[in-house]
Every structure is written in structure tokens, then in C-alpha cells.
C-alpha positions as CSV (number, residue, x, y, z in Angstrom):
1,M,0.0,0.0,0.0
2,N,1.4,3.4,-0.9
3,E,2.1,5.8,2.0
4,A,-0.6,8.4,2.5
5,I,0.5,12.0,1.9
6,P,-0.7,14.7,4.3
7,L,-2.9,17.1,2.4
8,P,-1.8,20.8,2.5
9,G,-3.6,22.6,5.3
10,F,-5.2,19.4,6.6
11,T,-6.3,19.5,10.2
12,Y,-8.4,17.4,12.5
13,Q,-11.4,19.2,14.1
14,T,-12.0,17.7,17.5
15,H,-15.2,18.0,19.5
16,V,-15.6,17.0,23.1
17,V,-19.2,16.4,24.1
18,S,-21.1,15.0,27.1
19,T,-23.6,12.2,27.2
20,R,-25.7,14.3,29.5
21,R,-27.4,17.6,29.1
22,S,-24.7,19.4,31.1
23,K,-21.5,20.4,29.3
24,R,-19.5,19.3,32.4
25,I,-18.0,15.8,32.2
26,D,-17.2,14.5,35.7
27,M,-14.1,12.2,35.9
28,L,-13.0,9.8,38.5
29,G,-10.7,11.4,41.0
30,G,-12.7,14.7,41.3
31,I,-11.5,16.2,37.9
32,S,-14.1,17.6,35.5
33,L,-13.9,18.5,31.8
34,V,-16.0,21.1,30.2
35,G,-17.1,20.1,26.7
36,E,-18.8,22.2,24.1
37,G,-22.2,20.7,24.8
38,S,-24.3,17.6,24.8
39,Y,-24.3,14.9,22.1
40,R,-27.9,15.9,21.5
41,E,-26.7,19.2,20.1
42,I,-24.5,17.7,17.4
43,D,-25.7,19.0,14.0
44,Y,-22.6,18.2,11.9
45,P,-21.4,14.9,10.3
46,I,-19.1,12.7,12.5
47,D,-16.1,11.0,10.9
48,T,-14.6,9.3,13.9
49,L,-16.5,8.8,17.1
50,I,-14.4,8.0,20.2
51,I,-16.0,6.8,23.4
52,G,-13.9,7.4,26.6
53,G,-13.5,5.2,29.6
54,L,-16.3,4.2,31.9
55,S,-16.6,3.9,35.7
56,H,-18.7,0.9,36.8
57,R,-20.5,3.0,39.4
58,P,-24.2,3.0,38.4
59,E,-24.5,6.8,38.3
60,Y,-21.9,6.9,35.5
61,K,-23.6,4.3,33.2
62,P,-25.2,5.8,30.0
63,G,-28.9,5.5,29.6
64,Q,-30.7,3.7,26.8
65,E,-31.1,7.0,24.8
66,V,-27.3,7.4,24.6
67,L,-26.8,3.7,23.7
68,T,-29.3,3.9,20.9
69,W,-27.6,7.0,19.6
70,I,-24.2,5.3,19.6
71,K,-25.7,2.3,17.8
72,E,-27.2,4.6,15.2
73,Q,-23.9,6.4,14.7
74,C,-22.1,3.1,14.3
75,G,-23.9,2.7,11.0
76,K,-23.0,6.2,9.8
77,V,-19.5,7.1,10.9
78,R,-16.3,6.0,9.2
79,R,-14.8,4.8,12.4
80,I,-16.1,4.2,16.0
81,C,-13.5,3.7,18.8
82,S,-13.3,3.2,22.5
83,V,-10.6,3.7,25.1
84,C,-10.1,1.4,28.1
85,A,-13.5,0.5,29.6
86,G,-15.3,2.5,27.0
87,A,-15.5,-0.9,25.3
88,F,-18.3,-1.8,27.8
89,I,-20.4,1.1,26.4
90,L,-19.9,-0.1,22.8
91,A,-20.8,-3.6,23.9
92,E,-23.9,-2.5,25.7
93,A,-24.9,-0.5,22.6
94,G,-24.6,-3.7,20.5
95,V,-21.6,-2.4,18.5
96,L,-19.2,-5.2,19.6
97,A,-21.6,-8.1,18.8
98,G,-19.6,-10.7,16.8
99,K,-16.6,-8.4,16.9
100,K,-13.1,-8.9,18.3
101,A,-12.3,-6.3,20.9
102,A,-9.8,-5.1,23.5
103,T,-10.1,-3.5,27.0
104,H,-8.0,-3.2,30.0
105,W,-6.5,-6.5,31.1
106,M,-8.1,-6.2,34.5
107,R,-11.6,-6.1,32.9
108,C,-11.2,-8.6,30.1
109,D,-12.9,-11.4,32.0
110,K,-15.8,-9.1,32.9
111,L,-16.3,-8.0,29.3
112,A,-16.2,-11.6,28.1
113,K,-18.6,-12.8,30.8
114,E,-21.1,-9.9,30.4
115,Y,-21.0,-9.8,26.6
116,P,-20.3,-13.4,25.4
117,D,-21.0,-12.4,21.8
118,T,-17.8,-10.3,21.9
119,Q,-14.5,-11.9,21.1
120,V,-12.2,-10.4,23.8
121,D,-8.5,-10.2,22.9
122,R,-6.7,-10.3,26.3
123,E,-3.3,-9.6,24.8
124,A,-3.6,-6.7,22.3
125,I,-3.2,-3.1,23.2
126,F,-5.7,-2.2,20.5
127,V,-7.9,-4.0,18.0
128,K,-9.4,-3.1,14.7
129,D,-12.4,-5.2,13.5
130,G,-14.0,-3.6,10.5
131,H,-14.6,0.0,11.3
132,V,-14.7,-0.7,15.1
133,Y,-11.5,0.1,17.1
134,T,-11.0,-0.7,20.8
135,S,-8.0,0.0,23.0
136,A,-6.8,-1.6,26.2
137,G,-6.0,1.1,28.7
138,I,-5.6,4.9,29.0
139,T,-2.1,5.2,27.4
140,T,-3.0,2.7,24.7
141,G,-5.6,5.2,23.6
142,M,-2.5,7.2,22.5
143,D,-1.3,4.1,20.5
144,L,-4.7,3.9,18.9
145,A,-4.7,7.6,18.1
146,L,-1.3,7.2,16.3
147,A,-2.7,4.2,14.4
148,L,-5.7,6.3,13.2
149,I,-3.4,9.1,12.2
150,E,-1.3,6.6,10.2
151,E,-4.4,5.4,8.4
152,D,-5.2,8.9,7.4
153,L,-1.8,10.5,6.8
154,G,0.8,7.7,6.6
155,K,3.4,6.2,8.9
156,T,6.0,9.0,8.5
157,F,3.6,11.6,9.7
158,A,2.4,9.4,12.6
159,L,6.0,8.9,13.7
160,K,6.5,12.6,13.6
161,I,3.6,13.1,15.9
162,A,4.9,10.4,18.2
163,R,8.2,12.3,18.4
164,I,6.5,15.5,19.2
165,M,4.4,13.8,21.9
166,V,7.6,12.2,23.3
167,L,6.2,8.7,22.7
168,F,9.4,6.9,22.2
169,L,8.0,3.8,20.6
170,K,5.1,3.5,18.2
171,R,3.7,0.2,19.4
172,P,1.8,-2.3,17.1
173,G,-1.7,-3.1,18.2
174,N,-0.9,-6.8,18.7
175,Q,1.9,-6.1,21.2
176,A,1.0,-7.6,24.6
177,Q,-0.5,-5.0,27.0
178,Y,0.6,-7.1,30.0
179,S,4.2,-8.3,29.7
180,T,5.5,-11.8,30.6
181,V,8.1,-10.2,33.0
182,L,5.4,-8.1,34.7
183,Q,3.2,-11.2,35.1
184,A,6.0,-13.2,36.7
185,Q,6.6,-10.5,39.3
186,E,3.3,-11.3,40.9
187,V,4.3,-14.9,41.7
188,D,4.7,-15.4,45.4
189,H,6.3,-18.8,45.3
190,Q,10.1,-18.7,46.0
191,P,11.1,-22.0,44.4
192,L,9.2,-20.9,41.2
193,N,10.8,-17.5,41.4
194,L,14.3,-19.1,41.3
195,A,13.4,-20.8,38.0
196,I,11.8,-17.7,36.5
197,E,15.0,-15.7,37.4
198,W,17.1,-18.4,35.8
199,I,15.1,-18.3,32.6
200,Y,15.6,-14.6,32.3
201,H,19.4,-14.9,32.4
202,H,19.7,-18.1,30.3
203,L,17.4,-17.4,27.3
204,R,20.0,-18.3,24.8
205,E,20.4,-21.8,26.2
206,D,18.4,-24.9,25.5
207,I,15.8,-24.7,28.2
208,T,13.8,-27.7,29.3
209,V,11.2,-28.4,32.0
210,E,13.8,-30.7,33.6
211,K,16.4,-27.9,34.0
212,L,13.8,-25.6,35.4
213,A,12.5,-28.1,37.9
214,D,16.1,-28.7,39.0
215,C,16.5,-25.0,39.7
216,S,13.4,-25.1,41.8
217,R,14.4,-28.3,43.5
218,M,11.1,-29.9,42.4
219,S,10.2,-32.9,40.3
220,P,9.5,-32.0,36.6
221,R,5.9,-33.1,37.0
222,N,5.2,-31.1,40.1
223,F,7.1,-28.1,38.8
224,A,5.0,-28.0,35.6
225,R,1.8,-28.3,37.6
226,V,2.8,-25.5,40.0
227,F,4.0,-23.3,37.2
228,V,0.6,-23.5,35.4
229,R,-1.3,-22.9,38.6
230,E,0.7,-19.8,39.4
231,L,1.1,-18.3,35.9
232,H,-1.7,-19.8,34.0
233,I,0.7,-20.8,31.2
234,T,3.0,-23.8,30.6
235,P,6.7,-23.4,31.3
236,M,7.7,-23.7,27.6
237,K,5.0,-21.3,26.5
238,Y,6.3,-18.8,29.0
239,V,9.9,-19.2,27.7
240,E,8.6,-18.7,24.1
241,K,6.7,-15.5,25.1
242,L,9.8,-14.2,27.0
243,R,12.0,-14.8,24.0
244,L,9.6,-13.0,21.7
245,E,9.3,-10.0,24.1
246,T,13.1,-9.8,24.5
247,A,13.6,-10.0,20.7
248,C,11.1,-7.1,20.3
249,R,13.0,-5.0,22.7
250,C,16.3,-5.8,21.0
251,L,14.8,-4.9,17.6
252,T,13.6,-1.5,18.7
253,E,16.3,-0.6,21.2
254,T,19.6,-2.0,19.8
255,H,21.5,-2.1,16.5
256,L,22.1,-5.9,16.7
257,T,21.4,-7.8,13.5
258,V,18.5,-10.2,13.3
259,N,20.9,-13.2,13.5
260,E,22.5,-11.8,16.6
261,I,19.1,-11.2,18.3
262,A,18.0,-14.7,17.4
263,D,21.1,-16.1,19.0
264,R,20.8,-13.9,22.1
265,C,17.1,-14.8,22.7
266,G,17.6,-18.5,22.2
267,F,15.9,-19.2,18.9
268,K,17.3,-22.0,16.9
269,N,18.2,-19.5,14.1
270,S,16.9,-16.4,12.4
271,L,14.5,-18.5,10.3
272,H,13.0,-19.9,13.5
273,M,12.6,-16.4,15.0
274,N,11.0,-15.3,11.7
275,R,8.4,-18.0,11.8
276,M,7.6,-17.2,15.4
277,F,7.1,-13.5,14.6
278,L,4.9,-14.3,11.6
279,H,2.8,-16.6,13.8
280,T,2.5,-14.1,16.7
281,F,2.7,-10.6,15.2
282,Q,1.8,-11.3,11.5
283,T,5.1,-9.6,10.5
284,T,8.7,-10.4,10.2
285,P,11.4,-9.2,12.6
286,S,12.8,-6.8,10.0
287,Q,9.4,-5.4,9.3
288,Y,8.8,-5.0,13.0
289,R,12.0,-3.1,13.4
290,R,11.3,-0.8,10.5
291,G,7.7,-0.1,11.7
292,F,8.1,0.2,15.4
293,R,11.7,1.4,16.1
294,S,12.2,4.2,18.5
295,S,11.5,7.6,16.8
296,F,14.7,9.0,18.3
297,R,17.1,6.4,16.8
């Protein structure tokens, strides 16, 4: 696809509106925003409709009139988006029925349970399904915004905006919102922590369940059982995810070659790493590096 070229004098016109009659939009934490009016007063065409986050306190939930309006707009606008728990509003309005969607990792189970017709992606930081876009958390709304700008004006322009905003890395939507390393930090099982620490420092080696069990002074069978219980993932799947995340960081933060990164992260060779990237990210390591490298390098 050819890169989009920004049109001379092109600007986005942004409108902030309330779902109530009042212009004031009350936020959690005691902060309020003042919009230009209520959604009822909109008398202009909408190109991209973005729904903000949502508190689960009853008084913050939108009424049926708002939900009906959102559903109607879904059939008219070019794009409809949500940030964080705003996905619940889209789901309640029926916009996410049969759609793949993202929300904050702490609320993925709730979204999946309350709206079983929505395919919840627990990993992605943002998801595009047709003309419906959903993002995981507050800061991932920035990632989504950059993706929308890239759609309209091209990657070069989006990276320029990322640099102005001091967003060091333009992250792909399918990057995990909750890293493997962060997940492991929640484990409160000392023998398991010894194995996890060992993995981190020996990624380039041939790692087996037997080696990890030995680090934990446990039998392989018991180690594998405890590992799945604590981390909800098998030991070897954990190693695979950690290798991929480490490779992503190396690609965006170092000048090592793809072959050197494959060796450092424990892949059999660069072809093996290439296959894993295609399977997980639907892109090659080289393409990942070109597309998501730090804007300041």
C-alpha cells in the first residue's frame, strides 16, 4: 500500500461532548472536563466517534437513549472507537456483537462474561475489527490515536507526531499489554521465582522443564503443575513469550542484527525467529524493526 501523503492545510477538528445535558464531564478522582455541549446538540457529520472510559459506578452508566444514539452512529461514521472500559459502552450498545475487541487486562474477564458475543482479545493493546476500534488502557488510547493518524496521513507523519508527543515507541496493536516479565513479578512462590529468574538470564540456552525443575528443587511433573497454577501458562510457552518480548526490545532498542538477536534470545536460528514473529505478530522481525523502532534512533 502506498504511504498516505498529508494534504496541505489538513487538520483534525475535535469536538468533546457530554452524554448528559450538562457540558460538564465528571471524571473519577474529582476532575471535571467542560465540553462544548451535549451529544444531543451535534448538528454536523461525524467522521470518527471515540468513546472514553467508563466507571462501573451505576450513576456513570449511560442511559438507553445514549446507547441507541451510539448504535445509530455506528452505521453512519467512518470509524467508531473506545478507550479502556469504553468498550463496555460499545458492547452495551450492541456495537461489539460478533466483533473482536480489547479492553484493560483487569476487565477482560468481565467483558467476556457480560457480553459473550464479543471476542475479547486479552493480549492486544488495541484491536481493529472492520470500522470498530477498541484499545486496552488509558495510554493505549495514544497508541490507537497514532494508528488512526497513520491510516489517514501515513506512517512517516504518525512517527513525527509520536516524536512531538515524546512517545518513544510507536507500538503495534498486537503487542501484549501485560508483559510476561510483569506477570511473573506477581508470583509469590520462592522455588518458582528461582526458575523464573534463571530463565531470564539463560534465554540463549536450551531450556527444558527438567532444567527448570532442578532450579526449583522440584520434580518435573510437580514443577509443571505449580507453574501452570501460578502463571496460567505452561513453562515452555512462558519461555517462548519471553524470547519474543526480549527480541522485540532488541529490535527496537539496539543495533544488533536479526541473526545476533535470534542467538541472544535462544531461537534455533533467524528463520525460527522469523516463523515465530509471523505466527505471533503477523510480521517479520525486519518489518517489526522498521515499523516500530524508537523515533529517536
